[in-house]
TIMI-2910 file (N, C-alpha, C, CB; in pm, 1 decimal, decimal comma, always signed):
<rs>
+----------+----------+----------+----------+----------+----------+----------+----------+----------+----------+----------+----------+------+
!      n_x !      n_y !      n_z !     ca_x !     ca_y !     ca_z !      c_x !      c_y !      c_z !     cb_x !     cb_y !     cb_z ! resn !
+----------+----------+----------+----------+----------+----------+----------+----------+----------+----------+----------+----------+------+
!  +2108,4 !  +9452,1 !  -3038,9 !  +1978,3 !  +9336,8 !  -3068,9 !  +2023,7 !  +9172,4 !  -2988,3 !  +1962,7 !  +9307,1 !  -3284,6 !  Unk !
!  +2128,1 !  +9132,8 !  -3002,7 !  +2157,4 !  +8985,9 !  -3042,5 !  +2133,8 !  +8909,1 !  -2822,6 !  +2392,9 !  +8976,0 !  -3150,8 !  Unk !
!  +2132,4 !  +9057,4 !  -2736,1 !  +2080,2 !  +9026,1 !  -2602,8 !  +1947,2 !  +9009,6 !  -2579,5 !  +2113,8 !  +9113,5 !  -2520,5 !  Unk !
!  +1826,5 !  +9071,6 !  -2644,9 !  +1737,8 !  +9044,5 !  -2661,3 !  +1707,1 !  +8949,6 !  -2659,2 !  +1713,4 !  +9076,5 !  -2715,9 !  Unk !
!  +1519,6 !  +8876,3 !  -2605,4 !  +1429,1 !  +8742,8 !  -2621,9 !  +1412,2 !  +8761,0 !  -2671,8 !  +1346,3 !  +8681,8 !  -2581,5 !  Unk !
!  +1460,6 !  +8635,8 !  -2779,8 !  +1359,3 !  +8570,7 !  -2889,7 !  +1220,5 !  +8691,6 !  -2921,4 !  +1287,4 !  +8398,2 !  -2811,1 !  Unk !
!  +1121,9 !  +8627,5 !  -2798,6 !  +1013,5 !  +8685,2 !  -2751,5 !   +989,0 !  +8809,2 !  -2754,1 !  +1000,0 !  +8659,3 !  -2653,3 !  Unk !
!  +1074,2 !  +8885,7 !  -2733,6 !  +1098,1 !  +9037,2 !  -2728,3 !  +1107,9 !  +9063,3 !  -2854,2 !  +1218,2 !  +9091,3 !  -2652,2 !  Unk !
!  +1152,6 !  +9062,2 !  -2975,0 !  +1211,4 !  +9048,0 !  -3060,8 !  +1062,6 !  +9120,7 !  -3185,8 !  +1278,6 !  +8883,3 !  -3054,7 !  Unk !
!  +1080,2 !  +9224,9 !  -3242,6 !  +1040,7 !  +9280,2 !  -3339,0 !   +997,4 !  +9186,1 !  -3508,9 !  +1149,2 !  +9377,2 !  -3337,6 !  Unk !
!   +901,9 !  +9099,5 !  -3548,6 !   +952,2 !  +9127,0 !  -3691,7 !   +901,2 !  +9198,3 !  -3727,4 !   +954,7 !  +9051,0 !  -3782,7 !  Unk !
!   +990,0 !  +9189,0 !  -3853,9 !   +979,1 !  +9368,0 !  -3994,4 !   +814,3 !  +9285,3 !  -4037,8 !  +1175,0 !  +9382,1 !  -4227,9 !  Unk !
!   +816,0 !  +9490,1 !  -4081,3 !   +685,7 !  +9463,6 !  -4071,4 !   +691,8 !  +9551,9 !  -4254,1 !   +585,3 !  +9539,2 !  -3901,0 !  Unk !
!   +727,5 !  +9522,4 !  -4270,0 !   +822,7 !  +9558,4 !  -4450,0 !   +928,5 !  +9541,7 !  -4488,4 !   +845,1 !  +9677,4 !  -4500,0 !  Unk !
!   +964,3 !  +9438,8 !  -4570,8 !  +1080,0 !  +9377,4 !  -4686,7 !  +1103,4 !  +9463,9 !  -4833,3 !  +1022,3 !  +9212,8 !  -4740,0 !  Unk !
!  +1205,4 !  +9479,9 !  -4833,2 !  +1230,2 !  +9532,6 !  -4955,3 !  +1250,0 !  +9402,5 !  -5122,9 !  +1377,5 !  +9622,7 !  -4909,2 !  Unk !
!  +1252,8 !  +9403,2 !  -5175,8 !  +1236,6 !  +9331,5 !  -5289,8 !  +1337,2 !  +9227,2 !  -5266,3 !  +1252,1 !  +9411,7 !  -5419,0 !  Unk !
!  +1444,7 !  +9264,2 !  -5260,5 !  +1505,1 !  +9135,0 !  -5258,8 !  +1462,3 !  +9018,0 !  -5122,1 !  +1664,4 !  +9173,4 !  -5258,4 !  Unk !
!  +1405,5 !  +9072,3 !  -4985,6 !  +1417,3 !  +8972,7 !  -4934,6 !  +1251,2 !  +8964,5 !  -4936,4 !  +1510,2 !  +8969,7 !  -4807,6 !  Unk !
!  +1169,3 !  +8962,6 !  -4972,8 !  +1041,4 !  +8896,8 !  -5075,0 !  +1088,7 !  +8802,0 !  -5131,5 !   +978,1 !  +8981,0 !  -5191,4 !  Unk !
!  +1166,1 !  +8802,4 !  -5180,3 !  +1132,8 !  +8670,8 !  -5286,4 !  +1210,3 !  +8610,3 !  -5172,5 !  +1196,7 !  +8654,4 !  -5479,4 !  Unk !
!  +1314,1 !  +8614,1 !  -5114,1 !  +1357,4 !  +8544,9 !  -5002,0 !  +1264,6 !  +8496,2 !  -4930,2 !  +1429,3 !  +8610,5 !  -4927,5 !  Unk !
!  +1172,4 !  +8530,9 !  -4874,8 !  +1075,0 !  +8522,0 !  -4789,8 !   +977,9 !  +8415,6 !  -4905,9 !  +1013,5 !  +8688,5 !  -4734,3 !  Unk !
!   +997,0 !  +8461,0 !  -4939,0 !   +878,4 !  +8387,6 !  -5026,6 !   +885,0 !  +8243,0 !  -5161,5 !   +823,4 !  +8520,5 !  -5106,0 !  Unk !
!  +1058,0 !  +8236,8 !  -5186,5 !  +1072,6 !  +8163,3 !  -5217,3 !  +1062,0 !  +8190,1 !  -5396,3 !  +1005,1 !  +8089,9 !  -5135,8 !  Unk !
!   +986,1 !  +8331,8 !  -5431,8 !  +1005,7 !  +8395,4 !  -5555,2 !  +1138,2 !  +8418,3 !  -5661,2 !   +968,0 !  +8502,3 !  -5521,5 !  Unk !
!  +1132,7 !  +8451,4 !  -5721,6 !  +1269,0 !  +8521,3 !  -5868,2 !  +1225,6 !  +8613,6 !  -5927,1 !  +1315,1 !  +8427,2 !  -6010,7 !  Unk !
!  +1218,2 !  +8692,7 !  -5852,4 !  +1256,1 !  +8903,3 !  -5870,0 !  +1159,3 !  +8926,6 !  -5993,0 !  +1478,5 !  +8973,3 !  -5937,4 !  Unk !
!  +1197,2 !  +8844,7 !  -6106,4 !  +1121,1 !  +8895,8 !  -6275,2 !   +897,6 !  +8823,3 !  -6235,3 !  +1258,2 !  +8726,7 !  -6491,4 !  Unk !
!   +934,2 !  +8708,7 !  -6148,4 !   +774,1 !  +8648,2 !  -6062,5 !   +716,6 !  +8714,3 !  -6025,5 !   +760,4 !  +8572,3 !  -5951,8 !  Unk !
!   +817,9 !  +8764,7 !  -5894,1 !   +757,9 !  +8914,8 !  -5787,5 !   +705,7 !  +8991,3 !  -5893,4 !   +892,1 !  +9028,1 !  -5688,5 !  Unk !
!   +767,4 !  +9100,0 !  -5964,9 !   +683,5 !  +9159,8 !  -6016,0 !   +669,0 !  +9175,0 !  -6100,2 !   +668,4 !  +9222,3 !  -5997,1 !  Unk !
!   +637,6 !  +9076,7 !  -6135,3 !   +492,2 !  +9019,8 !  -6253,9 !   +384,9 !  +9054,9 !  -6143,4 !   +479,9 !  +8800,6 !  -6315,8 !  Unk !
!   +383,2 !  +8996,5 !  -5993,6 !   +268,1 !  +8958,1 !  -5991,4 !   +194,7 !  +9081,6 !  -5858,6 !   +273,7 !  +8781,3 !  -5962,7 !  Unk !
!   +385,8 !  +9119,2 !  -5847,2 !   +315,2 !  +9339,3 !  -5809,5 !   +278,2 !  +9411,3 !  -5895,8 !   +421,7 !  +9469,0 !  -5759,1 !  Unk !
!   +296,5 !  +9347,0 !  -6030,8 !   +218,1 !  +9474,8 !  -6140,0 !    +80,6 !  +9447,3 !  -6226,9 !   +330,1 !  +9514,4 !  -6269,9 !  Unk !
!    +63,0 !  +9305,3 !  -6181,7 !    -60,4 !  +9234,0 !  -6164,2 !   -126,7 !  +9304,2 !  -6139,2 !    -77,1 !  +9144,2 !  -6089,6 !  Unk !
!   -147,1 !  +9349,2 !  -6020,1 !   -184,8 !  +9373,2 !  -5841,7 !   -193,3 !  +9292,9 !  -5746,4 !   -298,3 !  +9418,2 !  -5810,7 !  Unk !
!    -98,5 !  +9098,9 !  -5787,8 !   -158,1 !  +8995,8 !  -5676,0 !   -133,2 !  +9090,0 !  -5534,8 !    -59,1 !  +8821,1 !  -5670,9 !  Unk !
!    -17,5 !  +9116,7 !  -5546,5 !    +59,7 !  +9136,7 !  -5443,7 !    +97,0 !  +9286,7 !  -5419,7 !   +170,4 !  +9055,4 !  -5461,4 !  Unk !
!    +34,4 !  +9343,0 !  -5366,5 !     +5,0 !  +9566,5 !  -5324,4 !   +210,2 !  +9548,6 !  -5286,8 !   -176,0 !  +9646,3 !  -5056,6 !  Unk !
!   +222,6 !  +9689,3 !  -5326,8 !   +343,9 !  +9716,9 !  -5274,8 !   +325,5 !  +9872,8 !  -5283,6 !   +471,3 !  +9647,6 !  -5353,6 !  Unk !
!   +435,6 !  +9930,6 !  -5141,7 !   +455,8 ! +10068,9 !  -5109,3 !   +580,4 ! +10165,5 !  -5172,4 !   +469,0 ! +10064,2 !  -4967,6 !  Unk !
!   +541,1 ! +10289,1 !  -5224,7 !   +684,9 ! +10300,4 !  -5278,1 !   +723,7 ! +10446,5 !  -5171,9 !   +693,1 ! +10328,8 !  -5485,7 !  Unk !
!   +877,4 ! +10465,9 !  -5067,0 !   +854,4 ! +10493,1 !  -4969,4 !  +1011,7 ! +10588,4 !  -5041,4 !   +821,9 ! +10377,3 !  -4837,4 !  Unk !
!  +1005,1 ! +10677,8 !  -5116,9 !  +1127,1 ! +10756,5 !  -5137,5 !  +1133,0 ! +10675,2 !  -5307,5 !  +1280,8 ! +10725,0 !  -4996,7 !  Unk !
!  +1273,1 ! +10607,2 !  -5342,9 !  +1310,4 ! +10557,6 !  -5399,2 !  +1275,9 ! +10387,0 !  -5417,9 !  +1400,7 ! +10606,3 !  -5374,1 !  Unk !
!  +1272,3 ! +10352,3 !  -5286,7 !  +1266,3 ! +10230,7 !  -5272,7 !  +1104,9 ! +10118,9 !  -5242,9 !  +1362,0 ! +10234,3 !  -5170,5 !  Unk !
!  +1058,8 ! +10012,3 !  -5309,4 !   +958,1 !  +9951,8 !  -5324,9 !   +974,0 !  +9863,8 !  -5256,0 !   +924,6 !  +9926,0 !  -5428,2 !  Unk !
!   +846,2 !  +9864,4 !  -5106,2 !   +897,4 !  +9758,3 !  -5029,7 !   +739,5 !  +9749,1 !  -5030,9 !  +1007,0 !  +9773,1 !  -4885,3 !  Unk !
!   +775,7 !  +9579,6 !  -4907,2 !   +586,0 !  +9497,5 !  -4954,4 !   +541,1 !  +9491,6 !  -4782,5 !   +586,3 !  +9251,5 !  -5059,1 !  Unk !
!   +475,0 !  +9506,1 !  -4829,9 !   +411,9 !  +9440,1 !  -4610,1 !   +393,3 !  +9322,9 !  -4575,8 !   +249,0 !  +9477,1 !  -4539,8 !  Unk !
!   +507,8 !  +9283,0 !  -4481,2 !   +488,9 !  +9139,9 !  -4466,9 !   +333,8 !  +9054,5 !  -4444,5 !   +573,6 !  +9115,1 !  -4350,9 !  Unk !
!   +266,9 !  +9143,6 !  -4402,0 !   +127,1 !  +9097,4 !  -4378,1 !    +32,6 !  +9058,7 !  -4518,1 !    +55,6 !  +9219,2 !  -4294,9 !  Unk !
!    +35,2 !  +9191,5 !  -4619,2 !    +47,9 !  +9107,4 !  -4782,9 !    +88,6 !  +8989,6 !  -4891,4 !    +92,3 !  +9154,1 !  -4828,5 !  Unk !
!   +234,0 !  +8963,2 !  -4809,0 !   +269,9 !  +8803,8 !  -4847,0 !   +195,8 !  +8709,9 !  -4812,0 !   +383,8 !  +8755,0 !  -4799,1 !  Unk !
!   +172,6 !  +8715,6 !  -4688,5 !   +129,1 !  +8623,5 !  -4605,8 !    -27,5 !  +8639,7 !  -4656,0 !   +169,9 !  +8650,6 !  -4443,4 !  Unk !
!   -113,8 !  +8724,9 !  -4737,9 !   -249,4 !  +8702,1 !  -4742,7 !   -215,8 !  +8709,8 !  -4886,7 !   -364,1 !  +8799,7 !  -4666,0 !  Unk !
!   -131,8 !  +8715,7 !  -4974,5 !   -122,2 !  +8694,2 !  -5069,6 !   -113,6 !  +8524,0 !  -5099,0 !    -30,8 !  +8777,0 !  -5099,2 !  Unk !
!    -43,6 !  +8446,6 !  -4992,6 !     +7,1 !  +8296,9 !  -4986,5 !   -141,7 !  +8245,7 !  -4923,9 !   +169,2 !  +8263,4 !  -4871,9 !  Unk !
!   -249,6 !  +8262,4 !  -4882,6 !   -339,3 !  +8214,1 !  -4820,7 !   -417,8 !  +8239,2 !  -4888,4 !   -357,9 !  +8236,6 !  -4713,6 !  Unk !
!   -407,2 !  +8308,3 !  -4996,5 !   -524,5 !  +8355,3 !  -5117,4 !   -481,5 !  +8218,0 !  -5245,6 !   -482,5 !  +8574,3 !  -5198,8 !  Unk !
!   -384,2 !  +8171,6 !  -5271,0 !   -351,1 !  +8098,6 !  -5331,9 !   -283,3 !  +7981,0 !  -5259,2 !   -296,2 !  +8158,8 !  -5412,0 !  Unk !
!   -319,6 !  +7975,9 !  -5147,2 !   -323,3 !  +7814,6 !  -5113,2 !   -478,6 !  +7791,2 !  -5128,8 !   -260,6 !  +7766,8 !  -4940,0 !  Unk !
!   -608,2 !  +7817,6 !  -5076,8 !   -717,1 !  +7879,8 !  -5036,6 !   -737,1 !  +7780,6 !  -5185,2 !   -737,4 !  +8067,9 !  -5003,6 !  Unk !
!   -667,3 !  +7900,2 !  -5305,5 !   -824,4 !  +7892,7 !  -5450,0 !   -743,7 !  +7712,4 !  -5445,4 !   -805,4 !  +8049,7 !  -5703,2 !  Unk !
!   -597,7 !  +7679,7 !  -5473,1 !   -536,2 !  +7523,7 !  -5514,3 !   -626,7 !  +7485,4 !  -5438,4 !   -374,0 !  +7461,2 !  -5482,7 !  Unk !
!   -640,1 !  +7484,6 !  -5325,6 !   -698,4 !  +7387,4 !  -5238,3 !   -831,4 !  +7350,0 !  -5304,9 !   -716,3 !  +7442,6 !  -5089,8 !  Unk !
!   -950,1 !  +7439,4 !  -5345,7 !  -1112,1 !  +7431,8 !  -5444,7 !  -1010,8 !  +7368,0 !  -5497,2 !  -1224,4 !  +7570,0 !  -5537,2 !  Unk !
!   -952,0 !  +7364,9 !  -5576,3 !   -927,5 !  +7300,3 !  -5740,0 !   -950,9 !  +7176,4 !  -5737,0 !   -781,6 !  +7308,6 !  -5808,2 !  Unk !
+----------+----------+----------+----------+----------+----------+----------+----------+----------+----------+----------+----------+------+
</rs>
């Protein structure tokens, strides 16, 4: 994949919990709180819990628009 130009690389469609924490800057406990109360949706594939990257973006958009309106 190192020889593939950046413009042709695919972005991840989903990420595991540690990667979602890294991408958002959230701690593991806070992320699980958000998953538990339905603010962020996740999917289960086998034993793995995955979060669709678009779901993380949507949550951040909702959060930022709520805070802008406050």
